[in-house]
N, C-alpha and C positions, 0 to 999 in steps of 0.2 A: 186288700184295698177296700175301703168302705164296707167293712164287715159288720158295721153296726146297723146296716139296713136289713129289715126283716120283711118277708113277703107273706101275705095272708094265704090261707089254703084255697080261697076261692079266686085267687089272682089268675087271670087267663092271658096275660100279656107275655112279654119276653121272659126267658128264663132268668133267674136271679143273677147268674154270671154275666149275661148280656146286659142286664140293667145296670149292674155295677160298672161294667166297662163304659157304657154310655154316660153315666153320671160322672165317672172319673174323667173322661175326656172333656165333659162340660166344665168341670171345675178347673182343669188345666187351661183350657182356652179362655175362660173368664179371667183367670189371673193374668194370663199373657196380655189380654186386651185391655184390662182395666186396672190392674194392680202393679204390673211390672214396669219399672223404669230402670235403665242401666245405672242411673245415679240416684236411685231411690224414688219415692213417690212424689217428690217436689217438682215444680215447674222450673226448668233448667235452661240456661243459655250456655252455648258451647262455642269452641273455636272452629276455624276452617282452614288452617294451614295444612299442607300435604302430609298425610299420615301413611305409612309409619315413619317417614323421615323425621317428622316432628310429632310429639304426642298430642293427638287431637281427639281420637275416639276414646270412649269411656273404657274400652277394653285395654287401652294403653295408658290409662290414668290421665287422659286428656283434661286440660283445664275446663272447669265448668262452674257456673254460679247459680245459686238458688235465687229465683226471681220473686218479686213481691214488694221490695222496698223502693225507695226513691233514688238509690245510688245506681247510676249507670252512665255510660259514655254517650255523648251525642244527644239526638232528639228522641230516641226511643230504643227499646230492646225487645226482642221477641224470643219465644221459647223454641227449643230444639229437642227432638227426640233423642239425638245423639250428636256427636261431632259431625261437621259437614265438610270434610277435607276436599279441597280442589286445588288444581295447579295454580290457579290465580288467587287463591285465598279469598274467594268471594262466594263460597257455598252458603254461608249464613245470609248473605244478601239475596241470592237468587232463590233460596228456599224460604218463603214467607212462613213465619210461625203462626200457630192458631191463637196463641196468647200474646198480647202486645201491651207493653207499658210505655206510655208516652205517645207521640204521634210520628209514625214512620212515613217517609216519602217514597216515591217510586224507586229511589236509589237503594232502598233497604235500610237495615238498622245499623250497619257499620259506618257511622259517620262522625265518630268522636275524635279522630286523629287526622290532622291536616299538616302535611309537610310544606312549610313555607319557603324553604330553600332546598337546593339539591343536596343529596347525601354524597359527599365527596371525600375520598380517602385522605386522611391527614388534615382534615379541617373540621370546623364546627357546623353542625346542622341545627336548624330551628324547626320547631313543631308547635302547633296550637292544639291543645287538648280541651275539648268541650265536655264538661261534667255537668250532669243534671243536679247533683248535690255534692256536698263534701265527701271525699273518699281518699284512699291512699292508692297512688299509681305505682305499679311495678311493671317494668318494660324491658324487652330484650330484642336484639337484632343479631342474626347469624352473620357476623362480620367475616368469620373464617370460611364461610361457604361450605361447611362440612356437615350440614343437616342437623345441627343442634344449637342450643342456646346456653351451653354450660362452659364455653371457653372464657378465659380471662378477658375482661373488657366488654363482654357481650351484654351484661346487665347495664342498662343505660343510666339508672339512678340508684346507686348503691344505698341501701337503707330506705328506698322508696322515695316518693315525692308527694307531699300532701297537696290535694287539689281542692279548690273551692268551686262553688256553683258558678258556671259561666265559662268563658274562655281563659285558659291558663297557658301563657306563652313560656315555653321551655327550650333549652338548648342542650345538646350532648356532643361529645367529641367522637369523631369517627377515626379509628386507628389508622395510622399510615399504611399498615400492612393489610388493610381490609381488601378482600377479594372483590374485584369489580364485576359488575353484572347483576343478575337477578338474585335476590335473596328474600328472606322472610323475617317479619317482626311480630311480636306478641305484646299486647298492651292489656293490662288487667287493672280494674278499679274496684275496690271493695273497702268496706269499713273494718274488715278483719285486720288491717295493717299490711305489712309487707308479706307477700306470698310468693310461692314458686311459680314456674311456668307450667306446672302440672297440678293436678288435684282440684278439690272442690273448695269454693268460698261460700260463705253463708249469705252473701248478697253481692250486688254489683254486676259487672259485665266483663267479658273477654272479647277483644277484637284483634284479629290477625290481618296482616297486610303483606302483599307482595311489594318489594322495595327494590329500586335500582340504585346501585352504588357506582359512582363515576370515578374515573381516575383523575379528571381535572374538572374545573368548574364549567358547566355548559353555558351556552348563551342565555342571557336573561330575556324574559318575555317582552315583546314590544308593548309600548304604552300609547296612550292618547289615540286609540283607534276611533276614527270618526267616519261618518258617511254623510254626504251632502247631496241634496236633490239636484239632479241634472236634467233628465227628461222624463217622459212617461214610462220609459222602459230601462232607464239606467241610473246608477248612482255612482258618485266618485268616492272611493274608499281611500283613506290615508292613515298613516300611523307613524310613530316615532320608534326607530329601532332601539332595542336594548343593547346591553354590552355584549360584544361578540365573545369575550373570554377565550375559551379554547376552541371555539367553533370555526371550522373552515367552511365559509358560506357556500351554500348550493342554490337556495331559492327561498322565496316567501310563499307560505302556504296560507291563502286567504279562503275562508269558508263562510257561508251564511249559517243561520241558525239551524237549518236542516242538514248541516254538514256537507253541503254541496259547494264545489268550487264554481263560482259564477263565470260565465263567458266573459272574456276580457281580463280575467285575473289569473290566467294560466301562464306558466313559464316565466315567472318574474325572477330572472336570474341576475339582476343587478341589486346589490345591497343598498346602493344609494337611491335606487328607484323605489321610494317608499310610498307609492300610491298606484292605484289602478282604477279603471272605469268598469264597473260591473254592468254588463249589458244583458239583454234578453230577459229582463225582469217584467213583472206584471204591473200595469198602471195602478196608481192610487193604492199601493200596498206597502206596508211597513216591513223593513228588513233590518237585521242586525248582523254584524260581521265580527269574526275573530281572525287574528293573524298569528302565525308561528314562524320562527326562523328555522329553516331546515339546513343541516350541516352535512358535509360529505363524510366527516369522521363520526364513527358510531358513538351513540350515547351523548352527543353534544347538542342535539336539538334543543331549542328553547322551550319552556312551557308555553302553552297556548295563552294568548292575551285575554284580558277581560273583554267581554263583548262590547261593541259600540252601542250607544244609545239608539233606540229605534228611530229610523227615518223613513219616510214614505216617498215613493216615486210620485211624480206629478200625476194629477188626474189625466185620464185619456182625453185628448183634445181632437176636435174635428174641424175641418175647413168648410166654411160656408162661403160660396162664391156666387156673385150676382152678375148677370149679363143683361143688356138691354137690346131690344129688337123692335122692328117696325118703322113706320114712316114718321112717327112723331118723336118728340123729345121729352125727357123728364129725368128725375133723380129718384134713387132708391135709398132709404135710410133704415137703420135698425134700432129697435128700442134697447138693445144691449150690444156692447162692443162698439166698434168704430166704423161700421159700414156707412159710407156716404158716397154713393155711386151716381154721378160724377167722379170724384177724385179717387176714393178708395173703394174698390168693389169686392173686397173679401175680408174675412177675419176668422180667427180660430176661437173655439168655445169648448168648455169642458163637457164631457160626456153627459147627456141628459138635459143640457140647457135648452130651454124653449125660447126661440127668437121670433119676434114679430117684425116683418118687413113692411114698410110703407112706401107705396109708389106715388110720386108727386109729379104730375105732368106739367110741362111748361105751357105758357100761354099759346093757344092755338092747337094744343094736343089733348088727347084724352088717354087714360089708362085702359088698355084692352084686355088685360088678364095675365095670370101667372102660368108658366109652363116650366118644363125641366124635369128634374128627378122627382121620384115619388116623395110626397110630403110637401111639395112646393105649391100645391093647387090652391090653397087658401091663404098663402103668405105667412102661415104660422108653422115654424119648422122646429121639430124636436130632434136635436142632434144625437144620433147614434152611429153615424158614419159621415164621410165627406159628402156634401150635397152641393149641386149646382142648380141655381134657380134663375129663370129668365123672366124679366118684366117686359111686357109688350106695350108700346105706346103708338097710338094712331093719330095722325095729323088730320084736323078738320080740313076738307077740301076747299072751303071758302075762307080759310084763315088768312090767305095771302091778300085777299081783297077786303076783308073785314077785320083789320087788326084790332086787338083789344077784346076779342070775344072771350068770354069767361072760360077759365080752365077748371078742371076737376081733379081734386086730390083724392086718390083712391087708396083705402086701407083694406083690411081683411074683408072679403066677401062683398066688396063694392065695385065689382067689375062692371064696365059699361055694357049695358044690354042692348043699346041702340046700334 
């Protein structure tokens, strides 16, 4: 090994054999780190279906695609060091690649295939395939449930299916004998033409999916989910039920955007009761809701609905109440709202509203000042809680004998100092 290396006679370092061993290990490690790739030196995308049940790892001739071109599924594709097999066929999503083509979202790079209907034995299923550019689609689903994609009828599109840039709406037939439950599918897009579910393609992408096969059509998703403002801490949520199909109704599952079931929307066990009042919400805050029909029979739950448009709860409101006290008489009015006390001595205001109260003494009386809760002292109240204010009126002692004596209208800071 490395016998071409010569050592000069004045060399005082390690012995030649040691030096050869050190250099040998260096070259081995360098090649492992920088030159070796199971699929060659190219940047590669791989699948993530469970292996060895399905061929995913390079050692098992797993499907892989050389990256660099414009052909791929969905909004992006990223590179893998090897296949990423997981039980949920989501390893390629959860393991972000260092090299990315396109723009990936938080959901990862496997976003090219959308099932728009349930996959039901003995019926036709619909899918949307999003292609970044033109390519040939080859696809398989393990309908037999035996851990492979080579049984008759498991290739979805015999001879492939040509895709164009954008959304391609396709249909395929699910055999009547398809085994119900969880199975796996593989979708490959490449300009190489029709390919197998194993081996390398010169461009494109492979996406694997965990798929549920149903024995009958599940409930369809609720529609027209709306929320309407009710109070500062509640919203009314309503929806239109979808088709029950094979569902034996159990309950409605209402959740907000944080996947939380709001108080007031628990235990909705009447299919006809297609609304609830979500309570315990935050004031002046936007919320969106989704609804799902839950069934007692396995696998028949509806898909989750599209979310409602965002709707905000009402702003927090506070009660401002006015009382009058003293020997005199007068009215209190507000520059905002409808306080005219006299007749109406309270009103509600949005959080943070500033209200100026004006005390108007009747003839023979004078305004003697404000009292009550903190914030009432000058008649200018910034509402951040419920507040009670008291206006004092004092009667002139000679007013009984001298009618017509001038009265004084007092506003902010004009308290009688006499």
